[in-house]
TIRO-168758 format. One record per residue (C-alpha): x, y, z; residue in one letter; residue number from 1. Coordinates in steps of 0.2 Angstrom, whole numbers, plus 5000, padded with zeros to 4 digits. Example, Ala and Ser with C-alpha at 12.3 -4.5 7.8 and 13.67 -1.06 7.14 Angstrom:
! residues 2
{site {5062,4978,5039},A,1}
{site {5068,4995,5036},S,2}
This chain:
! residues 227
{site {5561,5386,5616},M,1}
{site {5547,5390,5628},S,2}
{site {5552,5401,5645},L,3}
{site {5540,5397,5660},P,4}
{site {5526,5411,5660},I,5}
{site {5519,5404,5678},G,6}
{site {5501,5402,5679},R,7}
{site {5488,5413,5675},R,8}
{site {5480,5421,5689},K,9}
{site {5463,5417,5694},Q,10}
{site {5454,5433,5698},H,11}
{site {5452,5448,5690},L,12}
{site {5468,5461,5692},V,13}
{site {5460,5480,5694},S,14}
{site {5470,5494,5683},Y,15}
{site {5468,5504,5700},T,16}
{site {5477,5489,5711},D,17}
{site {5492,5493,5700},Q,18}
{site {5491,5511,5700},V,19}
{site {5487,5513,5718},A,20}
{site {5498,5524,5729},D,21}
{site {5517,5516,5727},S,22}
{site {5522,5510,5746},P,23}
{site {5542,5514,5751},A,24}
{site {5554,5504,5742},P,25}
{site {5558,5494,5759},D,26}
{site {5539,5490,5763},D,27}
{site {5534,5473,5759},P,28}
{site {5522,5478,5750},R,29}
{site {5532,5485,5737},A,30}
{site {5541,5468,5735},S,31}
{site {5522,5461,5731},L,32}
{site {5515,5475,5721},R,33}
{site {5531,5472,5707},A,34}
{site {5527,5453,5709},E,35}
{site {5507,5454,5705},Q,36}
{site {5512,5469,5691},V,37}
{site {5525,5455,5682},A,38}
{site {5512,5441,5684},Q,39}
{site {5498,5452,5677},T,40}
{site {5509,5456,5661},R,41}
{site {5515,5436,5662},A,42}
{site {5495,5433,5659},A,43}
{site {5493,5444,5645},L,44}
{site {5507,5437,5636},V,45}
{site {5501,5419,5639},A,46}
{site {5485,5423,5633},A,47}
{site {5488,5434,5618},G,48}
{site {5500,5418,5612},R,49}
{site {5487,5406,5614},R,50}
{site {5473,5419,5606},L,51}
{site {5481,5426,5591},F,52}
{site {5492,5406,5589},G,53}
{site {5476,5400,5586},R,54}
{site {5462,5415,5579},S,55}
{site {5476,5426,5573},G,56}
{site {5481,5445,5575},F,57}
{site {5465,5451,5567},A,58}
{site {5453,5436,5574},G,59}
{site {5457,5442,5591},T,60}
{site {5450,5458,5601},S,61}
{site {5458,5465,5616},V,62}
{site {5442,5461,5626},E,63}
{site {5446,5441,5620},D,64}
{site {5464,5446,5627},V,65}
{site {5457,5453,5644},V,66}
{site {5446,5440,5646},R,67}
{site {5457,5424,5640},E,68}
{site {5468,5433,5653},A,69}
{site {5456,5437,5668},R,70}
{site {5461,5453,5669},V,71}
{site {5454,5472,5666},T,72}
{site {5456,5482,5649},T,73}
{site {5464,5496,5659},G,74}
{site {5478,5480,5667},A,75}
{site {5480,5478,5646},L,76}
{site {5481,5495,5643},Y,77}
{site {5494,5499,5656},H,78}
{site {5507,5487,5651},H,79}
{site {5502,5488,5631},F,80}
{site {5500,5505,5623},P,81}
{site {5487,5493,5609},N,82}
{site {5486,5478,5603},K,83}
{site {5498,5478,5590},A,84}
{site {5511,5482,5607},A,85}
{site {5505,5464,5616},L,86}
{site {5508,5455,5598},F,87}
{site {5525,5461,5598},E,88}
{site {5526,5454,5615},A,89}
{site {5521,5438,5610},V,90}
{site {5532,5438,5593},F,91}
{site {5547,5439,5603},E,92}
{site {5542,5425,5616},Q,93}
{site {5540,5414,5602},V,94}
{site {5557,5421,5597},H,95}
{site {5565,5416,5612},V,96}
{site {5557,5399,5611},E,97}
{site {5564,5397,5594},L,98}
{site {5581,5399,5600},L,99}
{site {5580,5389,5616},V,100}
{site {5574,5373,5604},A,101}
{site {5590,5376,5593},S,102}
{site {5600,5379,5609},A,103}
{site {5595,5362,5617},Q,104}
{site {5597,5351,5599},A,105}
{site {5614,5358,5599},T,106}
{site {5619,5357,5616},A,107}
{site {5631,5341,5616},D,108}
{site {5639,5346,5601},M,109}
{site {5654,5356,5595},A,110}
{site {5649,5373,5590},E,111}
{site {5654,5379,5574},G,112}
{site {5652,5359,5565},A,113}
{site {5643,5360,5549},V,114}
{site {5631,5346,5560},E,115}
{site {5630,5360,5573},W,116}
{site {5621,5370,5563},F,117}
{site {5612,5359,5553},A,118}
{site {5604,5353,5571},A,119}
{site {5599,5371,5574},G,120}
{site {5591,5374,5558},F,121}
{site {5581,5358,5562},D,122}
{site {5575,5363,5577},A,123}
{site {5569,5380,5570},F,124}
{site {5561,5371,5556},L,125}
{site {5551,5357,5567},D,126}
{site {5544,5371,5579},K,127}
{site {5539,5380,5561},V,128}
{site {5527,5366,5558},L,129}
{site {5516,5371,5570},E,130}
{site {5504,5380,5567},P,131}
{site {5504,5394,5579},D,132}
{site {5521,5396,5576},V,133}
{site {5516,5399,5559},Q,134}
{site {5502,5408,5562},Q,135}
{site {5512,5422,5574},I,136}
{site {5530,5424,5566},I,137}
{site {5524,5421,5548},I,138}
{site {5507,5426,5543},T,139}
{site {5503,5439,5555},D,140}
{site {5522,5448,5560},A,141}
{site {5526,5455,5545},P,142}
{site {5510,5464,5542},A,143}
{site {5507,5469,5560},V,144}
{site {5526,5474,5564},L,145}
{site {5530,5482,5549},G,146}
{site {5545,5476,5536},L,147}
{site {5558,5486,5548},A,148}
{site {5553,5481,5565},R,149}
{site {5550,5462,5560},F,150}
{site {5571,5459,5554},T,151}
{site {5576,5470,5569},E,152}
{site {5565,5457,5579},L,153}
{site {5570,5442,5569},D,154}
{site {5589,5446,5571},E,155}
{site {5589,5452,5589},R,156}
{site {5588,5434,5595},Y,157}
{site {5598,5422,5584},A,158}
{site {5609,5435,5575},F,159}
{site {5622,5436,5588},A,160}
{site {5621,5414,5591},A,161}
{site {5625,5410,5570},I,162}
{site {5641,5425,5569},V,163}
{site {5649,5416,5586},A,164}
{site {5647,5399,5578},G,165}
{site {5652,5405,5562},L,166}
{site {5669,5412,5571},Q,167}
{site {5670,5396,5581},A,168}
{site {5668,5385,5566},A,169}
{site {5682,5395,5555},T,170}
{site {5694,5398,5571},A,171}
{site {5694,5377,5574},V,172}
{site {5695,5377,5553},G,173}
{site {5679,5367,5551},A,174}
{site {5672,5381,5540},L,175}
{site {5681,5394,5530},R,176}
{site {5670,5410,5532},V,177}
{site {5678,5428,5527},E,178}
{site {5663,5438,5533},D,179}
{site {5654,5430,5548},P,180}
{site {5641,5444,5550},E,181}
{site {5636,5446,5531},T,182}
{site {5633,5427,5531},L,183}
{site {5624,5425,5546},A,184}
{site {5611,5438,5539},R,185}
{site {5610,5429,5522},L,186}
{site {5606,5412,5534},L,187}
{site {5592,5422,5544},L,188}
{site {5584,5425,5528},G,189}
{site {5586,5407,5521},A,190}
{site {5576,5404,5538},L,191}
{site {5563,5414,5536},T,192}
{site {5561,5410,5518},R,193}
{site {5560,5390,5522},A,194}
{site {5548,5396,5535},A,195}
{site {5536,5405,5525},M,196}
{site {5539,5390,5512},L,197}
{site {5532,5375,5525},I,198}
{site {5518,5389,5530},A,199}
{site {5513,5387,5513},S,200}
{site {5515,5371,5506},S,201}
{site {5501,5358,5504},A,202}
{site {5515,5344,5512},E,203}
{site {5523,5354,5525},P,204}
{site {5532,5340,5532},R,205}
{site {5539,5334,5515},A,206}
{site {5545,5355,5511},T,207}
{site {5554,5356,5530},R,208}
{site {5565,5340,5525},D,209}
{site {5566,5349,5509},A,210}
{site {5572,5365,5517},V,211}
{site {5583,5356,5529},A,212}
{site {5592,5347,5516},A,213}
{site {5594,5363,5507},T,214}
{site {5602,5372,5521},L,215}
{site {5612,5358,5525},R,216}
{site {5622,5360,5506},A,217}
{site {5622,5378,5509},M,218}
{site {5632,5378,5526},I,219}
{site {5643,5365,5519},S,220}
{site {5648,5374,5504},G,221}
{site {5657,5383,5518},F,222}
{site {5667,5369,5524},A,223}
{site {5686,5370,5526},A,224}
{site {5694,5359,5511},A,225}
{site {5703,5343,5521},P,226}
{site {5721,5345,5521},G,227}
């Protein structure tokens, strides 16, 4: 679910340029300065996304990131207190990518139907087959972020969407779910575990298909009885 982050800047951005005397609010320079700051942050996140996905958190240094982003070390520390904070921003971006992929896969389907959930889960599992996604959200994130923060961020983006889908399905009689929030958390846990299985599998495509079938069976178990 890639959000546009723009082309990275092609010249070094000086930390002192970003923290120089601020112009008056109605000065056109204020808008330009804000745009430059946003571009610098986007360049750092984009660079982190590429490097963390390719080399992992431990295999990527701050120097690697600023070289890739074509900014100064001071610029990085202006936006992020440390490498872990940059990784968190990258982790959140990848989660947005996953959510967008699921949303696109279900855009033309009735919200809350079993097939709606299955299509969304399938899109998530397809993204997990990508090595850089595996590296960031499965291999590195739990250790870098810690379990509590990992879980918090994991739920931030998909939890509300799953709850809304379960509520919509219950409202139209497609599913029978008494506690949508608890089931949503269980489904998120199942998706996280599914991603781990895929990442550690010698045959990731076969594992992806197996967990997809199991997830479909899980949600189908909540289908309302006909009549």
